[in-house]
C-alpha positions as CSV (number, residue, x, y, z in Angstrom):
1,M,-50.0,28.5,-35.9
2,V,-46.7,28.1,-34.2
3,I,-47.8,30.6,-31.5
4,Q,-51.0,28.5,-30.9
5,L,-49.0,25.3,-30.5
6,S,-46.5,27.0,-28.2
7,S,-49.2,28.5,-26.0
8,A,-50.9,25.1,-25.7
9,R,-47.8,23.9,-23.8
10,L,-48.2,26.6,-21.2
11,F,-51.4,25.3,-19.8
12,N,-49.6,23.7,-16.9
13,H,-49.6,27.2,-15.3
14,L,-53.3,27.7,-14.6
15,N,-54.7,30.8,-12.9
16,L,-57.1,28.7,-10.7
17,M,-59.9,30.2,-8.7
18,Q,-63.3,29.0,-7.3
19,V,-65.9,29.8,-9.9
20,N,-69.7,30.0,-9.8
21,I,-70.7,28.1,-12.9
22,Y,-73.9,30.1,-13.4
23,S,-71.9,33.3,-13.6
24,F,-69.3,31.7,-15.8
25,M,-71.9,30.4,-18.3
26,H,-73.6,33.8,-18.3
27,Q,-70.3,35.3,-19.4
28,I,-70.0,32.8,-22.2
29,D,-73.6,33.6,-23.3
30,T,-72.8,37.3,-23.3
31,S,-69.6,36.7,-25.3
32,I,-71.5,34.7,-27.9
33,R,-74.2,37.4,-28.2
34,V,-71.4,40.1,-28.8
35,L,-70.2,38.0,-31.7
36,S,-73.5,38.8,-33.4
37,W,-73.9,35.4,-35.0
38,K,-77.2,35.9,-36.9
39,N,-79.6,33.0,-37.2
40,F,-77.8,31.1,-34.5
41,V,-79.3,30.4,-31.1
42,C,-77.4,28.9,-28.1
43,N,-79.7,27.5,-25.4
44,F,-78.2,27.2,-21.9
45,Q,-79.7,24.7,-19.5
46,L,-78.0,24.5,-16.1
47,E,-79.1,22.2,-13.3
48,E,-80.1,23.7,-10.0
49,N,-77.7,23.9,-7.0
50,L,-74.5,23.3,-8.9
51,P,-71.4,23.5,-6.7
52,L,-68.5,25.9,-7.1
53,I,-65.7,24.6,-9.3
54,E,-62.0,25.3,-9.3
55,L,-60.7,26.3,-12.8
56,D,-58.9,28.9,-14.9
57,P,-61.9,30.9,-16.2
58,Q,-60.0,32.5,-19.1
59,L,-58.7,29.3,-20.5
60,L,-61.9,27.3,-19.9
61,K,-63.9,30.1,-21.6
62,Q,-61.6,29.9,-24.6
63,A,-62.3,26.1,-24.8
64,V,-66.1,26.3,-24.4
65,I,-66.4,29.1,-27.0
66,N,-64.2,27.2,-29.4
67,I,-66.6,24.2,-29.3
68,I,-69.6,26.5,-29.7
69,K,-67.9,28.3,-32.6
70,N,-67.3,24.9,-34.2
71,A,-71.0,24.1,-33.8
72,F,-71.9,27.4,-35.4
73,E,-69.7,26.6,-38.4
74,A,-70.9,23.0,-38.6
75,M,-74.5,24.2,-38.9
76,H,-73.6,26.6,-41.7
77,E,-74.0,29.6,-39.3
78,S,-77.6,29.0,-38.5
79,G,-79.5,26.7,-36.1
80,T,-79.6,25.9,-32.4
81,T,-76.9,24.6,-30.1
82,D,-77.8,23.3,-26.7
83,V,-75.4,23.7,-23.7
84,H,-76.3,21.5,-20.8
85,V,-74.4,21.9,-17.5
86,F,-74.8,19.2,-14.9
87,Y,-73.0,17.6,-11.9
88,E,-72.5,13.9,-11.7
89,E,-70.1,13.2,-8.9
90,P,-67.2,13.6,-9.1
91,F,-67.4,15.7,-12.3
92,M,-69.1,18.9,-13.5
93,S,-70.0,18.4,-17.1
94,I,-70.7,20.8,-20.0
95,A,-72.4,19.1,-22.9
96,I,-72.6,21.1,-26.1
97,T,-74.9,19.6,-28.8
98,D,-75.3,20.9,-32.3
99,H,-77.4,19.6,-35.3
100,G,-74.8,20.2,-38.0
101,G,-74.8,16.8,-39.6
102,G,-72.2,15.0,-37.5
103,L,-68.7,14.1,-38.4
104,D,-67.5,12.2,-41.4
105,P,-66.9,8.7,-39.9
106,A,-63.5,8.7,-41.6
107,L,-62.5,11.7,-39.5
108,A,-64.2,10.8,-36.2
109,D,-61.2,9.1,-34.7
110,T,-58.8,11.8,-35.7
111,I,-60.5,15.1,-34.7
112,F,-58.2,15.6,-31.7
113,Q,-55.0,15.1,-33.7
114,P,-53.1,18.2,-35.0
115,F,-53.7,19.4,-38.5
116,I,-56.7,17.2,-39.1
117,T,-59.7,19.3,-40.3
118,S,-62.7,19.1,-42.6
119,K,-63.0,22.9,-42.7
120,T,-61.7,24.9,-45.7
121,G,-58.9,27.1,-44.4
122,G,-59.0,25.4,-41.0
123,S,-55.7,24.7,-39.2
124,G,-56.8,21.6,-37.4
125,L,-55.5,23.0,-34.1
126,G,-58.7,24.3,-32.4
127,L,-59.8,21.0,-30.9
128,V,-56.2,20.0,-30.1
129,I,-55.8,23.2,-28.0
130,T,-59.3,22.9,-26.5
131,R,-58.5,19.3,-25.4
132,Q,-55.2,20.4,-23.9
133,I,-57.0,23.1,-21.9
134,I,-59.5,20.6,-20.6
135,E,-56.7,18.0,-19.8
136,S,-54.7,20.7,-18.0
137,H,-57.7,20.9,-15.6
138,H,-57.5,17.1,-15.1
139,G,-60.7,16.7,-17.2
140,T,-61.8,15.0,-20.4
141,L,-63.2,16.1,-23.7
142,T,-65.2,13.6,-25.7
143,C,-67.2,13.7,-28.9
144,D,-70.4,11.7,-29.7
145,S,-71.1,12.1,-33.4
146,R,-74.5,11.3,-34.8
147,P,-73.9,11.2,-38.6
148,G,-76.7,13.0,-40.4
149,D,-77.8,14.8,-37.2
150,G,-74.9,16.4,-35.3
151,C,-72.4,16.1,-32.4
152,T,-72.2,16.4,-28.7
153,F,-68.9,17.5,-27.2
154,T,-68.8,16.9,-23.5
155,I,-66.3,18.5,-21.1
156,A,-66.0,16.7,-17.7
157,L,-64.1,18.5,-15.0
158,P,-63.3,17.6,-11.4
159,L,-64.5,20.2,-8.9
160,T,-61.0,20.7,-7.5
161,Q,-57.5,20.5,-9.0
162,N,-55.9,18.6,-6.0
């Protein structure tokens, strides 16, 4: 846990490069399939003609997979998650929607705080670190919870880090 918190502070040293978002999301899709999550489907929908984006692919991959993993767990390891990638100037957005029942309204305002979790055995650090990765890219991470239905986590990133 201490290592995770310490590494979260190192995100100001990004390995930035121009990334084709189609290739990037294909890598995420491949990584998810390798995890062999049975009874779990992740649908990817990417708009056409998306521009290149400047980011640290390893760190952003970690952030996106963590949100998808949370969706998998929220849906009790079965169901469908939708990943929608779109460009709305000046941001490229990745919206990850699950149908896992949504957040307990009592926790909704605290999910990005350290050590707050509803998972048995969870550390409460995954979303904290994920948000730090996104913010180190000058982006935002938001959550729209639909109690009784699910959640949509949206990552919004600028195209360049200038």
